[in-house]
C-alpha positions, 0 to 999 in steps of 0.5 A: 585444795585437795591437791594441797592437802595431799602434799602436806600429808605425804613426806617430801620424798613421796609427795605426788607434787614432786617427782624424783627428777624435779629439782628444788627450784621446779618444786618451789615453782609448782608450790607457788602455782597451787597457791595462786590458784587457791587464794587469788579472788578479787576479795579473798578470805582474809586468813587464807590471803594472809597465810598464802603471802607469807608462804610466798614471801619465804619462798622467794625471799633469798632470791628476790627480796623486793618481791618477798617484801611485797608479799609480806606487805600483802599479808597484813590486814586483808580482812579489814581491807576487804571491808574497807573496799566494799564499804568505800566502793558502795559509798563512792558517789557520795561526794564526801571528801572525808573518805579513804580512797578505796583504790589504794586499799584494793587487791592486785588482780594478778598472781605474782608481784609484777614489776609493776606492782613492786614499782607502785609499792616503792613509789608509795613509799617515795611519795610520803614525807621523808620524815617518816620511817615505816617499820612492819613486823610480820610473823613467818608462816607457822603451819602448826599455828594454822591447823590449831583450833584452840583459840587461847593457844599462843605461838612465838614465831620467827619475824620478818622486820622490813624498814620502808625509808620514806621520801624521794630524796635518797631514793632508798630501797626498802629492806627486810631482815628475818629474826629468829624466834627466841630460845631458852637454854634448853633450846625450846622457843621461849613463849613470849606471846603466850607470857604476854597474853597471860599477863593481861588475862591475870591483870583483867582478873585481878582488877575485876576482883579489886571491886570486892576488896575491903580489908586491910589484908585484902588490899595488901595481897592486891598490891602484892599481885599488882607488883608481881604483874609489873615485875613479870611485864618488866621481865617480858619487855627485857626478853622481847628486846634482848632475846627476840629482837636483840640487836635488830631492835635498832631497825625500829628506830627513826631517822635523826633530826638536824645535825646528828644525821651528819654525825652518823654519816660521817662516823659510818664513812670512817668505819668503812674506809678500812673494809677491804672489799668495798664492793660488798658494801650495798645501800641495805648494809649502809642502812642497817650499819646507820641504825646500829650506830645510832642505837649502839649505846644500848647494845652489847658487843655480841649483839652488834657483832651478830648484826654486823655479821649479817652484812658481811660474809667475811668474819674478820671484817665483821669483827673489825666493824663491830669493834669500831661501832662499840668504840663509837658507842663509848664516846657518843650516846646519840639515842639519849640526846638526838631528836628523832623523827616519827615511826610508823609501826605496822604490827600484825594483829596477833602481835599487837598486844606486844608493847614494842614501844616499851623497849629501850631504843624507843623510850624517846622515839615517837611511835604510832601504829597502823594495820598495814602499808595500804592504810598508812598510804590511804590515810596520808593521801587523805591529809596530804595537803595538811601535812607539814614537817612530817605531821598533820598540822591544822588542829585547833587546840581550843576546839575540844570536846570531852565525855566524862563518866557517862555511866555515872560510876566513876565520880572521883575520876570525874571530878579529877579530870573536870577540875583539870579541864576547867583550869587547863582547857577552859574552852573545851565543851561537854556536850548535853546529854553527857553521851552525845558521842557523834556530835562531840567527834564531828564538831571538834579538833580534839575529842577525849573520852574518859569512861569505860571501855571505848564508849561503844555502850553509848554509840554503836561502833559500826556507826563510827565508820560512817562518820567523817572524822577529822579530829584527834581521838583519845579514848581513856578507858579500859581496853578501848583500842584493843583486839578482840580475838574471835577464834583460832582461824578468824581475823582479830577485830578492834573498835579503833579499826572503825575509827580508821575506816571513819578517816581519823587522823589519830587515835590514842587508847589502851591495850588492856584493862587500866586503873582510873587514877593512873590513867588520869595521871597519864591523860592529864600529863598528855594534854598538859604537854600537848596543849599550849601553856596558859598564862593563869595556870601552871599544871607543873606547880600542882600538888599531884597527891592532893589532886589525885585525892580529889583535894582543891588545887594547891601549890606544891611546896617542892615545885616553885620555879618549874616552867610550863612545858609544851610539846606540839607533836602529839607522839612526843607528848605521849612518850613523855606522858607515859613516864608518869603513871606509877604502874608499868602496866598503865605506861605500856598499855597506851599506844597511838594509831594513825599518823603523827599530828601536831597543833 
């Protein structure tokens, strides 16, 4: 470590690591050797392991993209992996089949991404369902961030967006693209992460103060403040998609289902037939161009050209292809009409607060999150035999448990949800007493919690990882699946991580504080879409305003012939349900974590 510190304190020319005769390549190899000596213990320190792998990725990315991708993959969730490995290895002889296999989460023993390790990564990707696209978002190593001791300071860094096409049919390799941090007109980096943190903190403060509101003037000020926060979030989402991700946001799109995939392939074939040098058209280039074609209706010509220029060295070729894609976007708007397969989003903890699901190209895209590729594969192997068409599909919709208002201080919410469940899911059970978490989770296929937070007040979070959870978990409380920042140089922590260690196939929850009515609207719409329609009750015909005000169910005078809707896939139901709350802050707050599931 002293040797590394000395290298940081010296200039490049005077560094004792690099002599005048040392080449750039030799210097890079010397740095990699020192990094290897620092970090590669069997259970490495999480933040150090994360940083070193990011440095490795940056060093080798241009020369060996697969090795760079391997290092980026290794940088995700090392602390959680360590916790999982030690926990599951200790219980390895328990005989419980509902346990993640710790060997899929373990750390490599060697100091470099050997061919064996890279092949293992590729084989795991090909082993998973072809319907899945795994997209990993990793920040570039920032030395300033590494020495920062202010836990509330935020950084917006360059990104690596890595795409892992799953399935064994096409034998496609993963690929990655580096996206620079956004800058404003003055050339300064836009602090998108800082603004997102500020919006969440201001929202928490505002909703906490709302408990003492009584006068008309206070209510007016509160409504105005809520509107301002929604507008700030709306502007921030535009900055994320237009300034930060730009055209590269198309890499977050899943694969088309059905004939539209052939439409994309045919269009690309026609566009590329006029490219002069066919040898420069790699599989990576084709994969990128397909995604640009699919999302082209949402892109400006300048965004298309920037991405296409990355694929072709010739400016003339880039202009030719860009214009052809732009013309295609004017004739076909596939993203608005195409049904897409699920995307599993691997987001670094410090970026988890960013509402990526709200950007324009993901409005109709089923998305779920997981902390690293290791956990995606471990959870996949656990439920492999129950996966059909890319979804875990063995759940019984009638076998549900729910907990309502265990703190007894949300009576309006309790009445709304109880009347909905009694009409829409009468088979579901409410445990006695009303805070019996363990039995509710273990004895159901769907568990729904409606109360404060994640319910950890009523059942210790640390116990959850010891359970064998086979149900879908929905936690409709404030910040129920958020990450807690423990310090500037510490890994973040979230309740949902314990559900993942408990083998939970899918969990839905909120990233920050939300209001009860908007949350009730979202949760009931989600279950109404996901649960099979019933003969005696059509939720679509209910007067929602009366229901929100706790008035007895009545039919809406404007909704006479609306048929019951149904979506068997949970992620698609969530996509639609997120459009129903009136507040953008509520729509953006709820995310899914785990694997795609369906009834």
